[in-house]
PyMOL Python script that loads the backbone (N, CA, C, O; Angstrom):
from pymol import cmd

cmd.read_pdbstr("""\
ATOM      1  N   MET A   1       0.815  -1.191   0.000  1.00  0.00           N
ATOM      2  CA  MET A   1       0.000   0.000   0.000  1.00  0.00           C
ATOM      3  C   MET A   1       0.860   1.256   0.000  1.00  0.00           C
ATOM      4  O   MET A   1       0.377   2.322  -0.382  1.00  0.00           O
ATOM      5  N   PHE A   2       2.081   1.168   0.404  1.00  0.00           N
ATOM      6  CA  PHE A   2       2.962   2.326   0.440  1.00  0.00           C
ATOM      7  C   PHE A   2       3.168   2.975  -0.932  1.00  0.00           C
ATOM      8  O   PHE A   2       3.118   4.202  -1.012  1.00  0.00           O
ATOM      9  N   PRO A   3       3.396   2.221  -2.020  1.00  0.00           N
ATOM     10  CA  PRO A   3       3.585   2.880  -3.315  1.00  0.00           C
ATOM     11  C   PRO A   3       2.355   3.665  -3.773  1.00  0.00           C
ATOM     12  O   PRO A   3       2.491   4.707  -4.414  1.00  0.00           O
ATOM     13  N   LEU A   4       1.167   3.179  -3.452  1.00  0.00           N
ATOM     14  CA  LEU A   4      -0.044   3.879  -3.854  1.00  0.00           C
ATOM     15  C   LEU A   4      -0.134   5.226  -3.151  1.00  0.00           C
ATOM     16  O   LEU A   4      -0.498   6.229  -3.765  1.00  0.00           O
ATOM     17  N   VAL A   5       0.194   5.247  -1.871  1.00  0.00           N
ATOM     18  CA  VAL A   5       0.148   6.501  -1.128  1.00  0.00           C
ATOM     19  C   VAL A   5       1.180   7.479  -1.682  1.00  0.00           C
ATOM     20  O   VAL A   5       0.898   8.671  -1.804  1.00  0.00           O
ATOM     21  N   ALA A   6       2.369   6.988  -2.019  1.00  0.00           N
ATOM     22  CA  ALA A   6       3.397   7.860  -2.573  1.00  0.00           C
ATOM     23  C   ALA A   6       2.949   8.442  -3.915  1.00  0.00           C
ATOM     24  O   ALA A   6       3.203   9.613  -4.199  1.00  0.00           O
ATOM     25  N   LEU A   7       2.289   7.638  -4.731  1.00  0.00           N
ATOM     26  CA  LEU A   7       1.803   8.141  -6.015  1.00  0.00           C
ATOM     27  C   LEU A   7       0.717   9.187  -5.817  1.00  0.00           C
ATOM     28  O   LEU A   7       0.664  10.177  -6.546  1.00  0.00           O
ATOM     29  N   GLN A   8      -0.138   8.972  -4.845  1.00  0.00           N
ATOM     30  CA  GLN A   8      -1.183   9.948  -4.575  1.00  0.00           C
ATOM     31  C   GLN A   8      -0.593  11.262  -4.083  1.00  0.00           C
ATOM     32  O   GLN A   8      -1.079  12.335  -4.440  1.00  0.00           O
ATOM     33  N   ALA A   9       0.435  11.185  -3.279  1.00  0.00           N
ATOM     34  CA  ALA A   9       1.080  12.403  -2.795  1.00  0.00           C
ATOM     35  C   ALA A   9       1.729  13.158  -3.953  1.00  0.00           C
ATOM     36  O   ALA A   9       1.679  14.387  -3.992  1.00  0.00           O
ATOM     37  N   GLY A  10       2.328  12.447  -4.882  1.00  0.00           N
ATOM     38  CA  GLY A  10       2.921  13.096  -6.046  1.00  0.00           C
ATOM     39  C   GLY A  10       1.879  13.758  -6.918  1.00  0.00           C
ATOM     40  O   GLY A  10       2.099  14.855  -7.432  1.00  0.00           O
ATOM     41  N   ALA A  11       0.752  13.106  -7.086  1.00  0.00           N
ATOM     42  CA  ALA A  11      -0.324  13.681  -7.893  1.00  0.00           C
ATOM     43  C   ALA A  11      -0.877  14.934  -7.231  1.00  0.00           C
ATOM     44  O   ALA A  11      -1.198  15.904  -7.918  1.00  0.00           O
ATOM     45  N   ASN A  12      -0.990  14.928  -5.913  1.00  0.00           N
ATOM     46  CA  ASN A  12      -1.477  16.116  -5.216  1.00  0.00           C
ATOM     47  C   ASN A  12      -0.491  17.271  -5.351  1.00  0.00           C
ATOM     48  O   ASN A  12      -0.901  18.423  -5.491  1.00  0.00           O
ATOM     49  N   ALA A  13       0.788  16.974  -5.311  1.00  0.00           N
ATOM     50  CA  ALA A  13       1.794  18.025  -5.464  1.00  0.00           C
ATOM     51  C   ALA A  13       1.743  18.621  -6.865  1.00  0.00           C
ATOM     52  O   ALA A  13       1.853  19.836  -7.029  1.00  0.00           O
ATOM     53  N   ILE A  14       1.580  17.778  -7.863  1.00  0.00           N
ATOM     54  CA  ILE A  14       1.495  18.266  -9.249  1.00  0.00           C
ATOM     55  C   ILE A  14       0.233  19.098  -9.436  1.00  0.00           C
ATOM     56  O   ILE A  14       0.271  20.145 -10.082  1.00  0.00           O
ATOM     57  N   ALA A  15      -0.880  18.640  -8.878  1.00  0.00           N
ATOM     58  CA  ALA A  15      -2.129  19.390  -8.987  1.00  0.00           C
ATOM     59  C   ALA A  15      -2.010  20.734  -8.273  1.00  0.00           C
ATOM     60  O   ALA A  15      -2.535  21.736  -8.757  1.00  0.00           O
ATOM     61  N   GLY A  16      -1.333  20.768  -7.141  1.00  0.00           N
ATOM     62  CA  GLY A  16      -1.138  22.013  -6.416  1.00  0.00           C
ATOM     63  C   GLY A  16      -0.281  22.993  -7.192  1.00  0.00           C
ATOM     64  O   GLY A  16      -0.575  24.188  -7.224  1.00  0.00           O
ATOM     65  N   LEU A  17       0.778  22.498  -7.819  1.00  0.00           N
ATOM     66  CA  LEU A  17       1.628  23.367  -8.630  1.00  0.00           C
ATOM     67  C   LEU A  17       0.883  23.893  -9.852  1.00  0.00           C
ATOM     68  O   LEU A  17       1.039  25.052 -10.235  1.00  0.00           O
ATOM     69  N   PHE A  18       0.075  23.032 -10.458  1.00  0.00           N
ATOM     70  CA  PHE A  18      -0.722  23.457 -11.610  1.00  0.00           C
ATOM     71  C   PHE A  18      -1.726  24.533 -11.198  1.00  0.00           C
ATOM     72  O   PHE A  18      -1.913  25.519 -11.912  1.00  0.00           O
ATOM     73  N   GLY A  19      -2.368  24.345 -10.053  1.00  0.00           N
ATOM     74  CA  GLY A  19      -3.305  25.342  -9.554  1.00  0.00           C
ATOM     75  C   GLY A  19      -2.622  26.668  -9.263  1.00  0.00           C
ATOM     76  O   GLY A  19      -3.172  27.733  -9.547  1.00  0.00           O
ATOM     77  N   LEU A  20      -1.426  26.601  -8.697  1.00  0.00           N
ATOM     78  CA  LEU A  20      -0.664  27.813  -8.422  1.00  0.00           C
ATOM     79  C   LEU A  20      -0.274  28.519  -9.715  1.00  0.00           C
ATOM     80  O   LEU A  20      -0.315  29.748  -9.788  1.00  0.00           O
ATOM     81  N   LEU A  21       0.102  27.758 -10.730  1.00  0.00           N
ATOM     82  CA  LEU A  21       0.445  28.329 -12.025  1.00  0.00           C
ATOM     83  C   LEU A  21      -0.759  29.030 -12.657  1.00  0.00           C
ATOM     84  O   LEU A  21      -0.620  30.118 -13.214  1.00  0.00           O
ATOM     85  N   ILE A  22      -1.917  28.422 -12.574  1.00  0.00           N
ATOM     86  CA  ILE A  22      -3.145  29.023 -13.107  1.00  0.00           C
ATOM     87  C   ILE A  22      -3.466  30.314 -12.358  1.00  0.00           C
ATOM     88  O   ILE A  22      -3.854  31.306 -12.976  1.00  0.00           O
ATOM     89  N   LEU A  23      -3.310  30.313 -11.038  1.00  0.00           N
ATOM     90  CA  LEU A  23      -3.572  31.506 -10.239  1.00  0.00           C
ATOM     91  C   LEU A  23      -2.632  32.644 -10.621  1.00  0.00           C
ATOM     92  O   LEU A  23      -3.071  33.784 -10.775  1.00  0.00           O
ATOM     93  N   VAL A  24      -1.360  32.348 -10.773  1.00  0.00           N
ATOM     94  CA  VAL A  24      -0.378  33.367 -11.159  1.00  0.00           C
ATOM     95  C   VAL A  24      -0.707  33.904 -12.557  1.00  0.00           C
ATOM     96  O   VAL A  24      -0.621  35.109 -12.790  1.00  0.00           O
ATOM     97  N   ALA A  25      -1.077  33.030 -13.473  1.00  0.00           N
ATOM     98  CA  ALA A  25      -1.428  33.466 -14.829  1.00  0.00           C
ATOM     99  C   ALA A  25      -2.665  34.362 -14.821  1.00  0.00           C
ATOM    100  O   ALA A  25      -2.721  35.343 -15.562  1.00  0.00           O
ATOM    101  N   GLN A  26      -3.651  34.037 -13.995  1.00  0.00           N
ATOM    102  CA  GLN A  26      -4.862  34.853 -13.940  1.00  0.00           C
ATOM    103  C   GLN A  26      -4.562  36.224 -13.334  1.00  0.00           C
ATOM    104  O   GLN A  26      -5.071  37.235 -13.817  1.00  0.00           O
ATOM    105  N   ILE A  27      -3.755  36.267 -12.297  1.00  0.00           N
ATOM    106  CA  ILE A  27      -3.391  37.547 -11.699  1.00  0.00           C
ATOM    107  C   ILE A  27      -2.610  38.396 -12.699  1.00  0.00           C
ATOM    108  O   ILE A  27      -2.836  39.602 -12.799  1.00  0.00           O
ATOM    109  N   ALA A  28      -1.694  37.772 -13.438  1.00  0.00           N
ATOM    110  CA  ALA A  28      -0.935  38.498 -14.455  1.00  0.00           C
ATOM    111  C   ALA A  28      -1.853  39.030 -15.554  1.00  0.00           C
ATOM    112  O   ALA A  28      -1.661  40.148 -16.032  1.00  0.00           O
ATOM    113  N   LEU A  29      -2.835  38.251 -15.954  1.00  0.00           N
ATOM    114  CA  LEU A  29      -3.776  38.685 -16.991  1.00  0.00           C
ATOM    115  C   LEU A  29      -4.619  39.856 -16.508  1.00  0.00           C
ATOM    116  O   LEU A  29      -4.870  40.792 -17.268  1.00  0.00           O
ATOM    117  N   ILE A  30      -5.054  39.815 -15.267  1.00  0.00           N
ATOM    118  CA  ILE A  30      -5.833  40.922 -14.702  1.00  0.00           C
ATOM    119  C   ILE A  30      -4.976  42.179 -14.631  1.00  0.00           C
ATOM    120  O   ILE A  30      -5.428  43.265 -14.994  1.00  0.00           O
ATOM    121  N   TRP A  31      -3.739  42.034 -14.164  1.00  0.00           N
ATOM    122  CA  TRP A  31      -2.840  43.188 -14.066  1.00  0.00           C
ATOM    123  C   TRP A  31      -2.543  43.778 -15.439  1.00  0.00           C
ATOM    124  O   TRP A  31      -2.544  44.998 -15.606  1.00  0.00           O
ATOM    125  N   TRP A  32      -2.288  42.913 -16.428  1.00  0.00           N
ATOM    126  CA  TRP A  32      -2.006  43.401 -17.773  1.00  0.00           C
ATOM    127  C   TRP A  32      -3.221  44.143 -18.337  1.00  0.00           C
ATOM    128  O   TRP A  32      -3.073  45.206 -18.940  1.00  0.00           O
ATOM    129  N   THR A  33      -4.407  43.590 -18.143  1.00  0.00           N
ATOM    130  CA  THR A  33      -5.621  44.224 -18.644  1.00  0.00           C
ATOM    131  C   THR A  33      -5.809  45.598 -18.014  1.00  0.00           C
ATOM    132  O   THR A  33      -6.147  46.567 -18.694  1.00  0.00           O
ATOM    133  N   TYR A  34      -5.587  45.669 -16.709  1.00  0.00           N
ATOM    134  CA  TYR A  34      -5.742  46.944 -16.005  1.00  0.00           C
ATOM    135  C   TYR A  34      -4.769  48.000 -16.534  1.00  0.00           C
ATOM    136  O   TYR A  34      -5.175  49.123 -16.834  1.00  0.00           O
ATOM    137  N   THR A  35      -3.498  47.645 -16.648  1.00  0.00           N
ATOM    138  CA  THR A  35      -2.512  48.624 -17.104  1.00  0.00           C
ATOM    139  C   THR A  35      -2.710  48.987 -18.577  1.00  0.00           C
ATOM    140  O   THR A  35      -2.515  50.140 -18.961  1.00  0.00           O
ATOM    141  N   ASP A  36      -3.095  48.013 -19.399  1.00  0.00           N
ATOM    142  CA  ASP A  36      -3.331  48.298 -20.811  1.00  0.00           C
ATOM    143  C   ASP A  36      -4.574  49.165 -20.985  1.00  0.00           C
ATOM    144  O   ASP A  36      -4.592  50.052 -21.839  1.00  0.00           O
ATOM    145  N   ALA A  37      -5.610  48.922 -20.189  1.00  0.00           N
ATOM    146  CA  ALA A  37      -6.837  49.713 -20.293  1.00  0.00           C
ATOM    147  C   ALA A  37      -6.600  51.148 -19.839  1.00  0.00           C
ATOM    148  O   ALA A  37      -7.262  52.064 -20.327  1.00  0.00           O
ATOM    149  N   GLN A  38      -5.671  51.360 -18.916  1.00  0.00           N
ATOM    150  CA  GLN A  38      -5.350  52.729 -18.516  1.00  0.00           C
ATOM    151  C   GLN A  38      -4.738  53.505 -19.678  1.00  0.00           C
ATOM    152  O   GLN A  38      -4.963  54.708 -19.809  1.00  0.00           O
ATOM    153  N   LYS A  39      -3.976  52.833 -20.508  1.00  0.00           N
ATOM    154  CA  LYS A  39      -3.295  53.497 -21.620  1.00  0.00           C
ATOM    155  C   LYS A  39      -4.164  53.597 -22.868  1.00  0.00           C
ATOM    156  O   LYS A  39      -4.119  54.611 -23.563  1.00  0.00           O
ATOM    157  N   ARG A  40      -4.949  52.576 -23.165  1.00  0.00           N
ATOM    158  CA  ARG A  40      -5.577  52.467 -24.484  1.00  0.00           C
ATOM    159  C   ARG A  40      -7.096  52.458 -24.494  1.00  0.00           C
ATOM    160  O   ARG A  40      -7.693  52.167 -25.531  1.00  0.00           O
ATOM    161  N   SER A  41      -7.737  52.766 -23.381  1.00  0.00           N
ATOM    162  CA  SER A  41      -9.194  52.689 -23.357  1.00  0.00           C
ATOM    163  C   SER A  41      -9.778  53.957 -22.758  1.00  0.00           C
ATOM    164  O   SER A  41      -9.198  54.566 -21.858  1.00  0.00           O
ATOM    165  N   ASP A  42     -10.938  54.341 -23.274  1.00  0.00           N
ATOM    166  CA  ASP A  42     -11.665  55.478 -22.706  1.00  0.00           C
ATOM    167  C   ASP A  42     -12.527  55.035 -21.531  1.00  0.00           C
ATOM    168  O   ASP A  42     -12.981  55.867 -20.745  1.00  0.00           O
ATOM    169  N   GLN A  43     -12.752  53.750 -21.409  1.00  0.00           N
ATOM    170  CA  GLN A  43     -13.575  53.207 -20.338  1.00  0.00           C
ATOM    171  C   GLN A  43     -12.720  52.967 -19.096  1.00  0.00           C
ATOM    172  O   GLN A  43     -11.498  52.860 -19.199  1.00  0.00           O
ATOM    173  N   PRO A  44     -13.353  52.882 -17.917  1.00  0.00           N
ATOM    174  CA  PRO A  44     -12.578  52.697 -16.678  1.00  0.00           C
ATOM    175  C   PRO A  44     -11.794  51.384 -16.678  1.00  0.00           C
ATOM    176  O   PRO A  44     -12.347  50.315 -16.936  1.00  0.00           O
ATOM    177  N   ALA A  45     -10.504  51.484 -16.384  1.00  0.00           N
ATOM    178  CA  ALA A  45      -9.634  50.312 -16.368  1.00  0.00           C
ATOM    179  C   ALA A  45     -10.037  49.347 -15.266  1.00  0.00           C
ATOM    180  O   ALA A  45      -9.927  48.132 -15.434  1.00  0.00           O
ATOM    181  N   PHE A  46     -10.503  49.875 -14.142  1.00  0.00           N
ATOM    182  CA  PHE A  46     -10.904  49.018 -13.022  1.00  0.00           C
ATOM    183  C   PHE A  46     -12.053  48.093 -13.418  1.00  0.00           C
ATOM    184  O   PHE A  46     -12.085  46.933 -13.007  1.00  0.00           O
ATOM    185  N   LEU A  47     -12.985  48.592 -14.204  1.00  0.00           N
ATOM    186  CA  LEU A  47     -14.114  47.751 -14.629  1.00  0.00           C
ATOM    187  C   LEU A  47     -13.658  46.637 -15.566  1.00  0.00           C
ATOM    188  O   LEU A  47     -14.179  45.524 -15.496  1.00  0.00           O
ATOM    189  N   TRP A  48     -12.694  46.919 -16.442  1.00  0.00           N
ATOM    190  CA  TRP A  48     -12.172  45.859 -17.306  1.00  0.00           C
ATOM    191  C   TRP A  48     -11.433  44.817 -16.496  1.00  0.00           C
ATOM    192  O   TRP A  48     -11.501  43.629 -16.810  1.00  0.00           O
ATOM    193  N   ALA A  49     -10.732  45.236 -15.464  1.00  0.00           N
ATOM    194  CA  ALA A  49     -10.047  44.276 -14.595  1.00  0.00           C
ATOM    195  C   ALA A  49     -11.055  43.378 -13.881  1.00  0.00           C
ATOM    196  O   ALA A  49     -10.806  42.184 -13.713  1.00  0.00           O
ATOM    197  N   ILE A  50     -12.179  43.933 -13.465  1.00  0.00           N
ATOM    198  CA  ILE A  50     -13.222  43.130 -12.814  1.00  0.00           C
ATOM    199  C   ILE A  50     -13.830  42.136 -13.797  1.00  0.00           C
ATOM    200  O   ILE A  50     -14.086  40.985 -13.443  1.00  0.00           O
ATOM    201  N   VAL A  51     -14.062  42.583 -15.036  1.00  0.00           N
ATOM    202  CA  VAL A  51     -14.620  41.679 -16.053  1.00  0.00           C
ATOM    203  C   VAL A  51     -13.674  40.507 -16.295  1.00  0.00           C
ATOM    204  O   VAL A  51     -14.115  39.360 -16.374  1.00  0.00           O
ATOM    205  N   VAL A  52     -12.389  40.783 -16.411  1.00  0.00           N
ATOM    206  CA  VAL A  52     -11.416  39.714 -16.645  1.00  0.00           C
ATOM    207  C   VAL A  52     -11.288  38.822 -15.414  1.00  0.00           C
ATOM    208  O   VAL A  52     -11.035  37.625 -15.545  1.00  0.00           O
ATOM    209  N   PHE A  53     -11.459  39.388 -14.222  1.00  0.00           N
ATOM    210  CA  PHE A  53     -11.424  38.583 -13.002  1.00  0.00           C
ATOM    211  C   PHE A  53     -12.600  37.618 -12.942  1.00  0.00           C
ATOM    212  O   PHE A  53     -12.427  36.454 -12.579  1.00  0.00           O
ATOM    213  N   LEU A  54     -13.782  38.081 -13.288  1.00  0.00           N
ATOM    214  CA  LEU A  54     -14.988  37.251 -13.181  1.00  0.00           C
ATOM    215  C   LEU A  54     -15.111  36.219 -14.300  1.00  0.00           C
ATOM    216  O   LEU A  54     -15.598  35.112 -14.070  1.00  0.00           O
ATOM    217  N   ALA A  55     -14.678  36.572 -15.495  1.00  0.00           N
ATOM    218  CA  ALA A  55     -14.756  35.648 -16.632  1.00  0.00           C
ATOM    219  C   ALA A  55     -13.478  35.806 -17.453  1.00  0.00           C
ATOM    220  O   ALA A  55     -13.465  36.565 -18.423  1.00  0.00           O
ATOM    221  N   PRO A  56     -12.407  35.106 -17.086  1.00  0.00           N
ATOM    222  CA  PRO A  56     -11.093  35.376 -17.694  1.00  0.00           C
ATOM    223  C   PRO A  56     -11.053  35.265 -19.215  1.00  0.00           C
ATOM    224  O   PRO A  56     -10.582  36.186 -19.881  1.00  0.00           O
ATOM    225  N   ILE A  57     -11.527  34.180 -19.769  1.00  0.00           N
ATOM    226  CA  ILE A  57     -11.404  33.992 -21.222  1.00  0.00           C
ATOM    227  C   ILE A  57     -12.356  34.924 -21.964  1.00  0.00           C
ATOM    228  O   ILE A  57     -11.949  35.622 -22.893  1.00  0.00           O
ATOM    229  N   LEU A  58     -13.601  34.934 -21.561  1.00  0.00           N
ATOM    230  CA  LEU A  58     -14.577  35.814 -22.196  1.00  0.00           C
ATOM    231  C   LEU A  58     -14.220  37.280 -21.960  1.00  0.00           C
ATOM    232  O   LEU A  58     -14.384  38.113 -22.851  1.00  0.00           O
ATOM    233  N   GLY A  59     -13.738  37.589 -20.773  1.00  0.00           N
ATOM    234  CA  GLY A  59     -13.383  38.967 -20.447  1.00  0.00           C
ATOM    235  C   GLY A  59     -12.260  39.503 -21.300  1.00  0.00           C
ATOM    236  O   GLY A  59     -12.327  40.644 -21.759  1.00  0.00           O
ATOM    237  N   ILE A  60     -11.226  38.707 -21.526  1.00  0.00           N
ATOM    238  CA  ILE A  60     -10.105  39.192 -22.333  1.00  0.00           C
ATOM    239  C   ILE A  60     -10.506  39.318 -23.801  1.00  0.00           C
ATOM    240  O   ILE A  60     -10.038  40.220 -24.496  1.00  0.00           O
ATOM    241  N   VAL A  61     -11.366  38.421 -24.274  1.00  0.00           N
ATOM    242  CA  VAL A  61     -11.866  38.535 -25.651  1.00  0.00           C
ATOM    243  C   VAL A  61     -12.702  39.800 -25.802  1.00  0.00           C
ATOM    244  O   VAL A  61     -12.549  40.530 -26.782  1.00  0.00           O
ATOM    245  N   LEU A  62     -13.584  40.064 -24.839  1.00  0.00           N
ATOM    246  CA  LEU A  62     -14.387  41.283 -24.892  1.00  0.00           C
ATOM    247  C   LEU A  62     -13.516  42.530 -24.812  1.00  0.00           C
ATOM    248  O   LEU A  62     -13.781  43.526 -25.484  1.00  0.00           O
ATOM    249  N   TYR A  63     -12.485  42.470 -23.994  1.00  0.00           N
ATOM    250  CA  TYR A  63     -11.591  43.623 -23.898  1.00  0.00           C
ATOM    251  C   TYR A  63     -10.904  43.891 -25.236  1.00  0.00           C
ATOM    252  O   TYR A  63     -10.804  45.042 -25.661  1.00  0.00           O
ATOM    253  N   PHE A  64     -10.434  42.843 -25.899  1.00  0.00           N
ATOM    254  CA  PHE A  64      -9.779  43.046 -27.188  1.00  0.00           C
ATOM    255  C   PHE A  64     -10.771  43.555 -28.239  1.00  0.00           C
ATOM    256  O   PHE A  64     -10.405  44.362 -29.094  1.00  0.00           O
ATOM    257  N   LEU A  65     -12.013  43.092 -28.182  1.00  0.00           N
ATOM    258  CA  LEU A  65     -12.990  43.512 -29.197  1.00  0.00           C
ATOM    259  C   LEU A  65     -13.603  44.867 -28.902  1.00  0.00           C
ATOM    260  O   LEU A  65     -13.813  45.655 -29.825  1.00  0.00           O
ATOM    261  N   LEU A  66     -13.898  45.163 -27.640  1.00  0.00           N
ATOM    262  CA  LEU A  66     -14.649  46.352 -27.313  1.00  0.00           C
ATOM    263  C   LEU A  66     -13.883  47.414 -26.518  1.00  0.00           C
ATOM    264  O   LEU A  66     -14.210  48.598 -26.595  1.00  0.00           O
ATOM    265  N   GLY A  67     -12.885  47.006 -25.771  1.00  0.00           N
ATOM    266  CA  GLY A  67     -12.270  47.912 -24.821  1.00  0.00           C
ATOM    267  C   GLY A  67     -11.143  48.764 -25.354  1.00  0.00           C
ATOM    268  O   GLY A  67     -10.928  49.878 -24.876  1.00  0.00           O
ATOM    269  N   ARG A  68     -10.422  48.260 -26.333  1.00  0.00           N
ATOM    270  CA  ARG A  68      -9.258  49.001 -26.826  1.00  0.00           C
ATOM    271  C   ARG A  68      -9.662  49.969 -27.921  1.00  0.00           C
ATOM    272  O   ARG A  68     -10.539  49.678 -28.733  1.00  0.00           O
ATOM    273  N   ASN A  69      -9.017  51.117 -27.934  1.00  0.00           N
ATOM    274  CA  ASN A  69      -9.278  52.099 -28.991  1.00  0.00           C
ATOM    275  C   ASN A  69      -8.424  51.817 -30.191  1.00  0.00           C
ATOM    276  O   ASN A  69      -8.501  52.538 -31.186  1.00  0.00           O
TER     277      ASN A  69
END
""", "prot")
cmd.dss("prot")
cmd.show_as("cartoon", "prot")
cmd.util.cbc("prot")
cmd.orient("prot")
């Protein structure tokens, strides 16, 4: 039973690292959207950051289509 437990621990570590990577990527995407919207949009940058936070994929697509001048 020991090898099974070791494999499960490895899988949990990989899943944790993957989750951390996704979190870092989402924070970076929100930050990029906020700073880019401050430079290139007439609309409030904070609202675009909230949209990307709530719906990351749809939010960034909407920002590229509607938010940038």
